[in-house]
N, C-alpha and C positions, 0 to 999 in steps of 0.2 A: 352470487350464492357461492358459498364456499363449501366444497364435497372435501372430506378429509375421513380416513379410516380412523378409528381410538386406538390410542397408542398406550399400550398398557405400561404403568409406571416402571416396572422394573427393565422396560426397553428403551425408555427416554434416553437413560444415558448413553447406552450402545449408540442409539443414534446419534447423540452427541459427540462421540468418540469417533465415529464414521467420518461425519462433516469435516470434524477438526484436522482428522487426516488428511483429508483432500484439500482442506484450505489450506493446511500446512505445505503440501506440495506446490500448491500455487503460490504462496508468496516465498516459500524458499527458491525456488526458480527465478524470482526476482533479482538475487544476488548471488545462486550459486556458480553462475559461470564468471563473477567478476575476477577471481585468483586465476580463472583459467586463460584469462585472455591470452598473455603470452605465449601460451602454448597453441591456441587457435591461431594465431595469428602467424605462427610459422609452418602450422600443418596445411592450412589452407590458403593461404597467401592471402591474408587480409591486408589493405592498404592500412595506413594510419590513420586516415578520414574514415575508412569504412567500417573498421573494427570496432566502434562505438554501437554499430546498429544491431550486434548481437544482445545487446542491452536493449537498446531503443524499440527494436523491431516488436519485442516482447510488451514493452510498456505501453508501445502506442496502439497496439491491438488490445490488451487488456483494458485500458482506459477508456478507448474509443468504444467499445461495444457492452461496456457494462450496464449502460442505460435499458440497452435491448435486451440484456440478459435479465435485468431485474424484472422487466415487464413481463418477457417470455416467460418466467418462471410461475405467473399467477395466471398466464393464458392458457399454457400447455402442461402445466403442472409441474410443481416444483422437483418432486420425485424422478422425474421424465427428464426434465431439463438437467438435474443433478448428474444423473447417470449418463446422459448423452454427453455433457461437457466433461466428466471424467475420461469415458473413453476416446474424445478429441485429443484430450490434454495428453492422455498416455501414448497415444498412436504418434502424435507430434514430435512427443518425447523420444520416440523409437526411431523415428525419422531423421531429428536433428543428430541423434548419436550417430547416424549412418550416412549422414552427409559428407560428400567429398569433394563440395565447392564451397565457398562463401556464399554465391548467390543462393545456393540451396539451403544453407544453415540458417540465414536471415528470414526467408520463405517460410521455412518449419518452424522458427521462433515466432512469426506471426501467427502462426496456426497455432502453437501452443498459448498465446496470448488470448487468441479467440475461445478455446477451450476453458482459460483459467475465466473470461467474461462470462461464461455460461454456469462456471461450478460457484463461484465466489456468492454471488447475490442467491442465487437458489440454495444454497448451502446455510447461509445467515439468515433467510427467511424461513429454512426449515426449523432452526433451533429458534425463532421468534414465535413460530406457530405450535410448536412442541411443546415448549415450557410456555403455561400461562403466565402473566404478570405477577410479581411478587419474588420472593426469597431464591426459590429454585432457579428461575429466570435468570435472576442477577448473578447467581453462580455458574450457570451455564454460558451467560455473556462474558464472565470474568475468566473462564476458560478459553473461551473463542478470542478475547481480546489478547490473550497472553500468546497463543498460538499466532496468533494473526501478527503480532510485532515479532517475536522473539524466531520466528521461522527466517524471517530476514539476515539476523545474525548466525544463526546455525547454519544457513546456507554458505556465509563466508568458509565457517570451519571443516564442512562435508566438501565443499568445492577444493580448497586446499588438500584433504586427506586424497580424495578420489584422484585429482589431478597429479598429486605429488606421486602417490604409490600405483597407482593405474593409470589412467590417462584420460584427457578431456571428455572422451566419449561417455564415461561411466557417470560423469556429472548429470547426465539425461538418460541414460540406460536404466540409472536408480529408481525413475519413477515407474518403471513399466511393472514390476512384479507389486508394487503398492497399488497402483492403479489398478490392475485385475481384482487384486483382493478386495477393494472397495467398490468395484460395482458389484461381485458377486454376492458380498454381505448387504449391500445396500438395496439390492432385488428382494432379499430376504426379510428385511428388518426395517425399512424406512417406508412409511405409508405415505401413499398419496395424497395431494392436498391441492386443490387450485381452485381459482376465482371464476366460474362459470361467465363468460362475455361473448359480445360478437364483435368479427370485425377486426382487421388487421391494419395498424397506420403504417404500411408500408415508406409513405413519403416521409412520416417524422423520424422514422427508425432510419433512414438513410441519410436525411439531413444533419440529425443530431449526431451520428456515429461520423459521419464526413467529416461535422464541423469541429467537433471536438479532437479527432485525430489531425486535423489539419491545423489547430490551434498548438496542439502540443508539438507536432511537426514543426512549425512557424519558430517556435521557442528552441528547440533543440537546436536547429541551424543558423540560429543567431552567432553561434560559435564560429561558424564561419563565413557569414554575411555580415554580421553586425546588427545592432539594434534598429538602426534608422535608415538601413540599407532599403532598395527599391525591391529587394527578393522578399525580405521580412516583412515589409508593410504590404506588399501585395498579396503574400500567404495570409497574413492576417487578417486583411479585408477580404479574402475569401471565405476564411472561417469564419469569421462575421457575419457574412451573408448568407452565410448555410445555416448558422445558428438562428439569424432572423426569419429564415423560411420554415425551419422547425417550430420555432414561436407562433407564427401565423397559421401553420399547419395545426397545432394543438389546439387554439381557439377554436377553429373551424371545424375539426373532426369530430364526428360523434362517437369515436372509438380511440381516444388519444390515447398516445405511446406515452405521455407523462400526463394525468391529471395535474393541469399547473395551478388548480386550487390547492393542491397538496403544500404546497409553498406560503399559502396563507395561515401554515401551523409553524409559527415565530420559532418557536424551539427545535424543529427538524431543520430549518433553514439556518438559523445561526448557528447549531451544532455541526453544517456540512461545511460552512463558512470557515467555521475555526477549524475544521480538519483539513481544509486546502491548505493554511498555513502550516499548522503542526507537521503534516506530512511532508510539506517543503523542507522545514529545519531537520525533520528527522533522516531524511535521506544524506544530508550532509555529513553525518555521522559515519554512516556505513561506508560511504565513498570517500569522503576525504581522509578519514581516520584510516582507513585501510591503504590508502595513498602513503599516507604518512609513516605508517608504520611499515610499511613496505621500503619504500623510496628513501626513506630518509632515517629510519634506525635499521634497515636492515634485515628485518623479518622474513623467514622463509613462508610460502604460501600456508602450510600448517601452523607456524607459530603466529600468522597473521590471524588465522580463524579462530586461535584458542584466545587471543587477544581479545576476542568479543563474547568470550563465554562468560565473563562478570555482567555485561549489560543483559545478555540473555535470561540469566539466573536472576538479576535484579527485578527485572520486567515481571517475570512468573511470580517472585514474591511480592511484588509492591502491586500487582493485579489484584491478588487475593485480600491484600490488607485493605485496596480501595473498597472492595464488596463490602467489608465491615463497616467501614470509614462512612461509606454512602448512606447507609441506615442510621447514621446517626447526624450526619451533617448534611446541610445544602447541597445538593450533588453540583451546582455552580461552581461551590466554594472548593470543592476536591478537584472540578477539572481545572479551575483558576489555578490553585496550588502547584498541581500537576506541571502545566506549562510554563508557569514562572520559574519552578524547580529545573526542568529540563531546558529552560534558557540559559539558567546556573552553570548546566553543565557544559552547553554549547561554550560560554564565556570562558570557561575554564580550560578547554580544548583549544580555545583560540589563542591562549597564552602559551602553548608549547612552543618553544624553539628550536633552532636547527641544530642545537648539539643537546637536544632533551633526551629523557629516557622514559619507558614505558610506565614504571612504578609513579614516578614523580610528576610527569606532565600528561598522561593519556587515561593513566586508570582512574583518576579522580573523577575526571570529566564522565567517564563512562559509567562510573556507581551512579552519579547524581543524577544523570541521564537517564538510568534504569527506573530509579524512584520516580521522576518525572513523569516518563511514559507510560508508567504501570497506573500511576493515577491520573492520567489524561483519557487515556482509551476506554477505559470502562463507563466512566460518566457520560463520556462524549457518544458512545455507542447507546448509552440508555438513551439520553436526551434525545438522540436521532430516531430511535424506534420504539420507544415505549408511547402509549396512547396513540398509536397509529391503527386505522380501522384494517382489518383483517383482511380484505381486498386491496389495500395499499401495500401489505407487509413486503413483497417483492419487491416495489418499486422504492419503497423506503432505504430497502437494504441495497437495492441497486445504485439509488443516489449516495449514500454513505460510503459504498467500495468504489464510485466514480470521485467522489471527494478525495480519498487517500491517493488513489493512482494518478490521476491528473495533477491535484496538488504534489504530489511526488518527484512526476515528470517535470512539471514547470518550475518546481524549486530547484530540482537538480539542475536544469538547464542553465535558470537564473544565476544560480551560484557557481555555476562551471564557468561562466562567462566573466564572472566577477572575479574569480580566482585567475582565470586566465589574463586580465586585463590587469590586474595588481601585480602578477609575476611579470608580465613584459615591461611594466612601466618600473619595477624594481631592480632590472637587470642592467649593469653599467652601460654605458654608452662608448663606442669607441674598443675595438678589439675583441676576440672571443673570451665570453666570460670563464672564469677558472670553475673547476667541478665545485668548489665552495661557494661560489657567488651564485651559481646556478640552482644549487640546493637552498640557498638562502632565501632567493628570489622565490622559489617553489614554496617554501616555507609562509612567505609573504602571503602568497596566494591562499594559502589554506587558511591561514589564521583570518584573513577577510571574508572567506566562506562562512567560516564556524561563527565569525561575528555578525553577519548577516541572517544566518540561520537562526541566530538568539533572536534577533529582532522579529523574524517572522512568529516564533514562538509567542511574542510579545504581542503580538496582531492578535492571535488566537486568545489572549487573557482578554484583550481589551473588546474583542467582539461577544465572547461570554459574558462579560461584566456589563455591557451596554444594552446587550439585545435577547439574553435570555431571562426572562422575567419570573419571580418567584411564583407566582401562579403557574406559569407555564409547565413548571416542574413540581407543582405540588403533588400530584397525582402519584408519580415516583417515590416520593417520600412517604406516601402512606401506606403502599405496597412493599417498600423494604424494613420500614419499621419492626414488622414482626418477626424479622429474622433476628433480631436482637433482644425483644422482649417477650418472645417466645409464643405471642398470640397466634 
C-alpha cells in the first residue's frame, strides 16, 4: 500500500530542483577529487598504490549499497531516506575535508559513498512518483539525466578550481552549505511516500552488498594482482558465493530485499545490462582524457576542467533534444543511436597521438560523445523505470543506479588494466626509456582504453537491439506522443 501526500503542481518542479541538487553533489563527488590527487598525496603521505582508494572507497561503497538504498526508500519512506542520506553525505564531506591522515580520508570517503547510496535511489524514486507517466515525467527525467551525467564533468572543473586557488579540502567543504540547504528545503517541500511492508531482509541486504562490493574490489585489485592470480580468483569466487547466497535468500524470503520477479520485466533487465556497458565506456572519457590533457598536453588542473565543459554542455543540450525525439521515434532506436554515437566519439579519442592538440584530437571526440550520451541516458532511464509498479519504484531506481556505479567501477578497472598492460608492452626493452618513449607508451595505453571503451558502447547497442522488444516499450511511446501532438 502506497502512502503519499498530494503534491501541488507548482511544487513539483521545486521538488525536482531539490533532488537534482542532491544528485548533482553525489555524482560530482565521484570525480571532483581526481585533479586534487597530487595535492592529497603530498599533504597526507599517500603511497602510489593507496592513492587510488580516495576514488575507489567512494565508488565501492556507493555501488555496493545502492540496492539496499533502493529498497529502503520503499520501506522507510523516500523523503525520510533522502534527507537521512543527505545528512550522512554532508557530514562525511565535512569530515573528509578535516581528515589529517590517508586512512581517515579513505574511511570518510567510504562514508560519503554510503550517504550517496541512500540519496541517489531515493531521489530518482521521488522523481518517478512525483511526476506521472507522460510528457512532464519525460521532461523531469531529461533534467535528471543531464544532471547525473554532467555532474561528473563539472566535478573535474570544480575540483581543479578549488585545488588550484584554495586547497584540496574545499573539494569536500563545498558540499556542506549545499547539503544543509537541501535538508531544510526538503523538510518543507517534499512529501513523504512509502510502500507499507513488513519484514526486513537482513541476510539478503548483507549478502548482496558484500558480494557486489567484493566483486568491484576484485576487479580493481587486478591492477596489482593480475586477472588470473590466486588473489583475484579467490576474491571473485568469494563474491560469486555471496551473490549466490543472496539469490537463494531472496527466493526463500517472505519479504525479499529484491523481488526477483522484477527481472521478468524484460525491458528493465535489458536497460540495466546496457547501462552496465555504457557506464564502463563513459568512465574512460573522464579518467583517461583527463590524464591525457594533463600528462601529455600539459594542462593545469583548471585548464583540464575547462576542457570538459563542451562535454557537459553537449550532454545537457542533447538530453533535451532526446526528450523531443523520443515522442516521435521508437525509444529503442534513440538509445541505440546514442550508444553508437558515443562509440564513435571514443574511437576519435583513441586516435589522439603523443604530439596531439586539444582542438584537433580531444575536442571532436568530446563533442561527439556529448551527443551520444545525451541521447543514451534519457531513453535508458525511461525504459528501466517506466511501467514499473509504484511499490517497486525504489527498487527499479536502485537497480538502475547500481548498474551505473557498478558498471563504471568494473569498466574503469578493466580499462585501467588494459591501459597499463599496453603501456608496459610498448616500453622498449633494455635501458631506461626516454621521456618521449615513456609518453608514447602511455598514449598507447590510453588509445587502447578508449578503443575498448568503444567496444563496451557497442555491447550496449547489441543488448538493446536483441532484447528490448517493441511491445516492451509501446507504453512509453503512447504516453510520450502527446508531448508533440498537444493531446
